[in-house]
Biopython code that builds the backbone (N, CA, C, O; Angstrom):
import numpy as np
from Bio.PDB.StructureBuilder import StructureBuilder

atoms = [
    (1, "MET", "N", (88.093, 65.922, 70.283)),
    (1, "MET", "CA", (86.757, 66.205, 70.741)),
    (1, "MET", "C", (85.808, 65.202, 70.075)),
    (1, "MET", "O", (85.892, 64.951, 68.873)),
    (2, "THR", "N", (84.908, 64.638, 70.883)),
    (2, "THR", "CA", (83.929, 63.687, 70.383)),
    (2, "THR", "C", (82.772, 64.437, 69.744)),
    (2, "THR", "O", (82.265, 65.405, 70.310)),
    (3, "GLU", "N", (82.353, 63.993, 68.568)),
    (3, "GLU", "CA", (81.229, 64.608, 67.881)),
    (3, "GLU", "C", (80.200, 63.557, 67.526)),
    (3, "GLU", "O", (80.543, 62.410, 67.240)),
    (4, "ILE", "N", (78.921, 63.958, 67.545)),
    (4, "ILE", "CA", (77.828, 63.111, 67.098)),
    (4, "ILE", "C", (76.912, 63.956, 66.225)),
    (4, "ILE", "O", (76.957, 65.185, 66.285)),
    (5, "ILE", "N", (76.090, 63.316, 65.424)),
    (5, "ILE", "CA", (75.113, 64.014, 64.597)),
    (5, "ILE", "C", (73.751, 63.812, 65.246)),
    (5, "ILE", "O", (73.320, 62.681, 65.467)),
    (6, "ARG", "N", (73.071, 64.928, 65.551)),
    (6, "ARG", "CA", (71.749, 64.899, 66.187)),
    (6, "ARG", "C", (70.875, 65.968, 65.549)),
    (6, "ARG", "O", (71.367, 66.860, 64.856)),
    (7, "HIS", "N", (69.582, 65.867, 65.790)),
    (7, "HIS", "CA", (68.671, 66.918, 65.336)),
    (7, "HIS", "C", (68.814, 68.111, 66.269)),
    (7, "HIS", "O", (68.693, 67.967, 67.486)),
    (8, "CYS", "N", (69.069, 69.284, 65.710)),
    (8, "CYS", "CA", (69.175, 70.506, 66.504)),
    (8, "CYS", "C", (67.815, 71.189, 66.527)),
    (8, "CYS", "O", (67.279, 71.522, 65.470)),
    (9, "PRO", "N", (67.240, 71.405, 67.720)),
    (9, "PRO", "CA", (65.924, 72.044, 67.773)),
    (9, "PRO", "C", (65.919, 73.486, 67.274)),
    (9, "PRO", "O", (64.888, 73.954, 66.789)),
    (10, "ASP", "N", (67.024, 74.196, 67.376)),
    (10, "ASP", "CA", (67.067, 75.584, 66.904)),
    (10, "ASP", "C", (67.346, 75.675, 65.405)),
    (10, "ASP", "O", (66.726, 76.479, 64.709)),
    (11, "CYS", "N", (68.260, 74.869, 64.911)),
    (11, "CYS", "CA", (68.575, 74.884, 63.478)),
    (11, "CYS", "C", (67.468, 74.210, 62.657)),
    (11, "CYS", "O", (67.175, 74.620, 61.534)),
    (12, "GLY", "N", (66.856, 73.160, 63.244)),
    (12, "GLY", "CA", (65.822, 72.417, 62.530)),
    (12, "GLY", "C", (66.377, 71.351, 61.598)),
    (12, "GLY", "O", (65.638, 70.796, 60.785)),
    (13, "TRP", "N", (67.666, 71.059, 61.706)),
    (13, "TRP", "CA", (68.317, 70.083, 60.834)),
    (13, "TRP", "C", (69.218, 69.176, 61.663)),
    (13, "TRP", "O", (69.469, 69.433, 62.840)),
    (14, "GLU", "N", (69.697, 68.114, 61.027)),
    (14, "GLU", "CA", (70.710, 67.266, 61.645)),
    (14, "GLU", "C", (72.025, 68.048, 61.631)),
    (14, "GLU", "O", (72.456, 68.527, 60.582)),
    (15, "ARG", "N", (72.651, 68.172, 62.789)),
    (15, "ARG", "CA", (73.882, 68.959, 62.911)),
    (15, "ARG", "C", (74.893, 68.212, 63.773)),
    (15, "ARG", "O", (74.518, 67.333, 64.549)),
    (16, "PRO", "N", (76.173, 68.557, 63.642)),
    (16, "PRO", "CA", (77.177, 67.945, 64.531)),
    (16, "PRO", "C", (77.102, 68.567, 65.927)),
    (16, "PRO", "O", (76.997, 69.785, 66.068)),
    (17, "PHE", "N", (77.156, 67.721, 66.947)),
    (17, "PHE", "CA", (77.185, 68.149, 68.346)),
    (17, "PHE", "C", (78.476, 67.654, 68.976)),
    (17, "PHE", "O", (78.983, 66.589, 68.625)),
    (18, "ALA", "N", (78.998, 68.431, 69.902)),
    (18, "ALA", "CA", (80.207, 68.045, 70.628)),
    (18, "ALA", "C", (79.925, 68.163, 72.119)),
    (18, "ALA", "O", (79.076, 68.948, 72.543)),
    (19, "GLN", "N", (80.650, 67.371, 72.911)),
    (19, "GLN", "CA", (80.478, 67.448, 74.350)),
    (19, "GLN", "C", (81.130, 68.700, 74.894)),
    (19, "GLN", "O", (82.193, 69.120, 74.438)),
    (20, "TYR", "N", (80.468, 69.288, 75.884)),
    (20, "TYR", "CA", (80.968, 70.535, 76.462)),
    (20, "TYR", "C", (82.319, 70.335, 77.138)),
    (20, "TYR", "O", (83.227, 71.148, 76.969)),
    (21, "HIS", "N", (82.454, 69.249, 77.906)),
    (21, "HIS", "CA", (83.730, 68.941, 78.551)),
    (21, "HIS", "C", (84.441, 67.899, 77.696)),
    (21, "HIS", "O", (84.043, 66.735, 77.651)),
    (22, "ALA", "N", (85.475, 68.329, 77.034)),
    (22, "ALA", "CA", (86.156, 67.456, 76.081)),
    (22, "ALA", "C", (86.824, 66.255, 76.744)),
    (22, "ALA", "O", (86.832, 65.167, 76.169)),
    (23, "ALA", "N", (87.380, 66.430, 77.936)),
    (23, "ALA", "CA", (88.047, 65.331, 78.622)),
    (23, "ALA", "C", (87.003, 64.435, 79.292)),
    (23, "ALA", "O", (86.204, 64.929, 80.088)),
    (24, "PRO", "N", (86.986, 63.133, 78.994)),
    (24, "PRO", "CA", (86.003, 62.248, 79.595)),
    (24, "PRO", "C", (86.137, 62.204, 81.116)),
    (24, "PRO", "O", (87.247, 62.204, 81.650)),
    (25, "GLY", "N", (85.007, 62.168, 81.801)),
    (25, "GLY", "CA", (85.016, 62.072, 83.255)),
    (25, "GLY", "C", (85.384, 63.353, 83.972)),
    (25, "GLY", "O", (85.732, 63.308, 85.151)),
    (26, "ARG", "N", (85.320, 64.494, 83.307)),
    (26, "ARG", "CA", (85.731, 65.766, 83.906)),
    (26, "ARG", "C", (84.586, 66.733, 84.181)),
    (26, "ARG", "O", (84.835, 67.896, 84.497)),
    (27, "CYS", "N", (83.342, 66.285, 84.069)),
    (27, "CYS", "CA", (82.203, 67.180, 84.288)),
    (27, "CYS", "C", (82.019, 67.414, 85.787)),
    (27, "CYS", "O", (81.807, 66.459, 86.534)),
    (28, "PRO", "N", (82.096, 68.660, 86.236)),
    (28, "PRO", "CA", (81.943, 68.939, 87.666)),
    (28, "PRO", "C", (80.491, 68.925, 88.131)),
    (28, "PRO", "O", (80.231, 68.990, 89.333)),
    (29, "ASP", "N", (79.542, 68.841, 87.200)),
    (29, "ASP", "CA", (78.126, 68.919, 87.552)),
    (29, "ASP", "C", (77.519, 67.590, 87.994)),
    (29, "ASP", "O", (76.460, 67.582, 88.621)),
    (30, "VAL", "N", (78.157, 66.484, 87.687)),
    (30, "VAL", "CA", (77.615, 65.173, 88.042)),
    (30, "VAL", "C", (78.681, 64.345, 88.747)),
    (30, "VAL", "O", (79.870, 64.465, 88.454)),
    (31, "ALA", "N", (78.247, 63.510, 89.671)),
    (31, "ALA", "CA", (79.187, 62.723, 90.478)),
    (31, "ALA", "C", (79.998, 61.726, 89.651)),
    (31, "ALA", "O", (81.148, 61.444, 89.987)),
    (32, "THR", "N", (79.417, 61.191, 88.576)),
    (32, "THR", "CA", (80.122, 60.201, 87.768)),
    (32, "THR", "C", (81.156, 60.822, 86.835)),
    (32, "THR", "O", (82.038, 60.126, 86.331)),
    (33, "GLY", "N", (81.051, 62.136, 86.603)),
    (33, "GLY", "CA", (81.967, 62.800, 85.688)),
    (33, "GLY", "C", (81.521, 62.739, 84.248)),
    (33, "GLY", "O", (82.094, 63.413, 83.393)),
    (34, "TYR", "N", (80.476, 61.916, 83.956)),
    (34, "TYR", "CA", (79.973, 61.830, 82.589)),
    (34, "TYR", "C", (79.096, 63.040, 82.316)),
    (34, "TYR", "O", (78.101, 63.244, 83.013)),
    (35, "CYS", "N", (79.434, 63.837, 81.336)),
    (35, "CYS", "CA", (78.712, 65.065, 81.038)),
    (35, "CYS", "C", (77.600, 64.796, 80.027)),
    (35, "CYS", "O", (77.878, 64.356, 78.911)),
    (36, "PRO", "N", (76.336, 65.054, 80.402)),
    (36, "PRO", "CA", (75.240, 64.850, 79.459)),
    (36, "PRO", "C", (75.001, 66.046, 78.531)),
    (36, "PRO", "O", (74.116, 65.998, 77.677)),
    (37, "GLU", "N", (75.790, 67.123, 78.697)),
    (37, "GLU", "CA", (75.617, 68.335, 77.887)),
    (37, "GLU", "C", (76.344, 68.216, 76.556)),
    (37, "GLU", "O", (77.533, 67.899, 76.513)),
    (38, "TRP", "N", (75.623, 68.473, 75.471)),
    (38, "TRP", "CA", (76.207, 68.511, 74.133)),
    (38, "TRP", "C", (75.765, 69.816, 73.489)),
    (38, "TRP", "O", (74.643, 70.270, 73.714)),
    (39, "PHE", "N", (76.638, 70.425, 72.689)),
    (39, "PHE", "CA", (76.259, 71.679, 72.038)),
    (39, "PHE", "C", (76.420, 71.574, 70.528)),
    (39, "PHE", "O", (77.317, 70.906, 70.014)),
    (40, "CYS", "N", (75.505, 72.269, 69.833)),
    (40, "CYS", "CA", (75.517, 72.285, 68.370)),
    (40, "CYS", "C", (76.712, 73.109, 67.903)),
    (40, "CYS", "O", (76.906, 74.240, 68.348)),
    (41, "LEU", "N", (77.505, 72.541, 67.012)),
    (41, "LEU", "CA", (78.678, 73.247, 66.517)),
    (41, "LEU", "C", (78.325, 74.355, 65.528)),
    (41, "LEU", "O", (79.178, 75.173, 65.185)),
    (42, "ILE", "N", (77.074, 74.387, 65.070)),
    (42, "ILE", "CA", (76.658, 75.416, 64.129)),
    (42, "ILE", "C", (76.103, 76.640, 64.859)),
    (42, "ILE", "O", (76.535, 77.765, 64.607)),
    (43, "CYS", "N", (75.130, 76.416, 65.775)),
    (43, "CYS", "CA", (74.468, 77.563, 66.415)),
    (43, "CYS", "C", (74.742, 77.680, 67.912)),
    (43, "CYS", "O", (74.463, 78.721, 68.506)),
    (44, "GLY", "N", (75.284, 76.629, 68.532)),
    (44, "GLY", "CA", (75.616, 76.691, 69.954)),
    (44, "GLY", "C", (74.520, 76.223, 70.894)),
    (44, "GLY", "O", (74.708, 76.256, 72.110)),
    (45, "THR", "N", (73.376, 75.785, 70.368)),
    (45, "THR", "CA", (72.299, 75.285, 71.221)),
    (45, "THR", "C", (72.799, 74.094, 72.026)),
    (45, "THR", "O", (73.459, 73.204, 71.490)),
    (46, "THR", "N", (72.481, 74.085, 73.315)),
    (46, "THR", "CA", (72.909, 72.999, 74.187)),
    (46, "THR", "C", (71.740, 72.074, 74.464)),
    (46, "THR", "O", (70.628, 72.532, 74.726)),
    (47, "VAL", "N", (71.987, 70.772, 74.407)),
    (47, "VAL", "CA", (70.968, 69.775, 74.725)),
    (47, "VAL", "C", (71.547, 68.795, 75.741)),
    (47, "VAL", "O", (72.759, 68.598, 75.820)),
    (48, "MET", "N", (70.655, 68.189, 76.509)),
    (48, "MET", "CA", (71.049, 67.166, 77.475)),
    (48, "MET", "C", (70.712, 65.819, 76.864)),
    (48, "MET", "O", (69.564, 65.582, 76.487)),
    (49, "LEU", "N", (71.681, 64.944, 76.762)),
    (49, "LEU", "CA", (71.469, 63.614, 76.208)),
    (49, "LEU", "C", (71.701, 62.581, 77.296)),
    (49, "LEU", "O", (72.591, 62.730, 78.132)),
    (50, "GLY", "N", (70.902, 61.548, 77.276)),
    (50, "GLY", "CA", (71.028, 60.517, 78.298)),
    (50, "GLY", "C", (70.078, 60.805, 79.438)),
    (50, "GLY", "O", (69.439, 61.857, 79.480)),
    (51, "GLY", "N", (69.990, 59.885, 80.344)),
    (51, "GLY", "CA", (69.090, 60.042, 81.478)),
    (51, "GLY", "C", (69.718, 60.843, 82.594)),
    (51, "GLY", "O", (70.920, 60.759, 82.844)),
    (52, "VAL", "N", (68.901, 61.607, 83.248)),
    (52, "VAL", "CA", (69.336, 62.349, 84.421)),
    (52, "VAL", "C", (68.552, 61.789, 85.599)),
    (52, "VAL", "O", (67.322, 61.833, 85.613)),
    (53, "LEU", "N", (69.262, 61.267, 86.578)),
    (53, "LEU", "CA", (68.606, 60.685, 87.736)),
    (53, "LEU", "C", (68.278, 61.761, 88.749)),
    (53, "LEU", "O", (69.095, 62.638, 89.031)),
    (54, "ALA", "N", (67.106, 61.689, 89.278)),
    (54, "ALA", "CA", (66.691, 62.644, 90.296)),
    (54, "ALA", "C", (66.329, 61.880, 91.562)),
    (54, "ALA", "O", (65.728, 60.808, 91.500)),
    (55, "SER", "N", (66.690, 62.425, 92.683)),
    (55, "SER", "CA", (66.343, 61.780, 93.944)),
    (55, "SER", "C", (65.102, 62.437, 94.516)),
    (55, "SER", "O", (64.817, 63.600, 94.231)),
    (56, "ARG", "N", (64.374, 61.699, 95.314)),
    (56, "ARG", "CA", (63.164, 62.220, 95.934)),
    (56, "ARG", "C", (63.422, 62.416, 97.419)),
    (56, "ARG", "O", (62.739, 61.815, 98.248)),
    (57, "GLN", "N", (64.369, 63.226, 97.758)),
    (57, "GLN", "CA", (64.722, 63.438, 99.151)),
    (57, "GLN", "C", (63.765, 64.405, 99.832)),
    (57, "GLN", "O", (63.510, 64.267, 101.029)),
    (58, "TRP", "N", (63.236, 65.364, 99.116)),
    (58, "TRP", "CA", (62.367, 66.367, 99.712)),
    (58, "TRP", "C", (60.998, 66.278, 99.076)),
    (58, "TRP", "O", (60.874, 66.187, 97.855)),
    (59, "GLN", "N", (59.971, 66.306, 99.908)),
    (59, "GLN", "CA", (58.607, 66.337, 99.412)),
    (59, "GLN", "C", (57.864, 67.422, 100.173)),
    (59, "GLN", "O", (58.034, 67.560, 101.385)),
    (60, "PRO", "N", (57.050, 68.185, 99.480)),
    (60, "PRO", "CA", (56.300, 69.231, 100.183)),
    (60, "PRO", "C", (55.276, 68.621, 101.128)),
    (60, "PRO", "O", (54.728, 67.551, 100.863)),
    (61, "GLU", "N", (55.027, 69.307, 102.224)),
    (61, "GLU", "CA", (54.035, 68.831, 103.179)),
    (61, "GLU", "C", (52.647, 69.139, 102.643)),
    (61, "GLU", "O", (52.451, 70.176, 102.010)),
    (62, "PRO", "N", (51.671, 68.252, 102.884)),
    (62, "PRO", "CA", (50.328, 68.521, 102.385)),
    (62, "PRO", "C", (49.715, 69.726, 103.092)),
    (62, "PRO", "O", (49.975, 69.971, 104.270)),
    (63, "VAL", "N", (48.917, 70.454, 102.370)),
    (63, "VAL", "CA", (48.237, 71.627, 102.920)),
    (63, "VAL", "C", (46.977, 71.153, 103.643)),
    (63, "VAL", "O", (46.135, 70.472, 103.058)),
    (64, "VAL", "N", (46.859, 71.516, 104.908)),
    (64, "VAL", "CA", (45.707, 71.129, 105.703)),
    (64, "VAL", "C", (44.939, 72.385, 106.077)),
    (64, "VAL", "O", (45.507, 73.347, 106.595)),
    (65, "ALA", "N", (43.641, 72.361, 105.806)),
    (65, "ALA", "CA", (42.804, 73.516, 106.153)),
    (65, "ALA", "C", (42.666, 73.601, 107.659)),
    (65, "ALA", "O", (42.521, 72.575, 108.322)),
    (66, "PRO", "N", (42.708, 74.802, 108.213)),
    (66, "PRO", "CA", (42.555, 74.939, 109.675)),
    (66, "PRO", "C", (41.150, 74.514, 110.107)),
    (66, "PRO", "O", (40.181, 74.690, 109.368)),
    (67, "ALA", "N", (41.056, 73.959, 111.301)),
    (67, "ALA", "CA", (39.776, 73.521, 111.836)),
    (67, "ALA", "C", (38.913, 74.737, 112.167)),
    (67, "ALA", "O", (39.397, 75.731, 112.709)),
    (68, "GLN", "N", (37.645, 74.640, 111.836)),
    (68, "GLN", "CA", (36.739, 75.740, 112.119)),
    (68, "GLN", "C", (36.134, 75.554, 113.511)),
    (68, "GLN", "O", (35.728, 74.454, 113.883)),
    (69, "VAL", "N", (36.083, 76.636, 114.263)),
    (69, "VAL", "CA", (35.510, 76.599, 115.604)),
    (69, "VAL", "C", (34.043, 76.995, 115.517)),
    (69, "VAL", "O", (33.708, 78.025, 114.933)),
    (70, "ALA", "N", (33.170, 76.182, 116.096)),
    (70, "ALA", "CA", (31.730, 76.480, 116.015)),
    (70, "ALA", "C", (31.262, 77.347, 117.150)),
    (70, "ALA", "O", (30.080, 77.683, 117.223)),
]
sb = StructureBuilder()
sb.init_structure("model")
sb.init_model(0)
sb.init_chain("A")
sb.init_seg("    ")
for serial, (resi, resn, name, xyz) in enumerate(atoms, 1):
    if name == "N":
        sb.init_residue(resn, " ", resi, " ")
    sb.init_atom(name, np.array(xyz, "f"), 0.0, 1.0, " ", f" {name:<3s}", serial, name[0])
structure = sb.get_structure()
């Protein structure tokens, strides 16, 4: 299992973190298989490391006020 030392927001200290999916390239949540989820080995807090790409496929339609009839 791969471990890194990072600041844990819940513990408030530098703690060892491990990747949730131990086997590289096995994360079912992302197309590349690279898992950005790491968890603190002391308290279990999970953090996302690395960039997460988001697509802009959907955009809300602008709200238009109805025309007033005089």
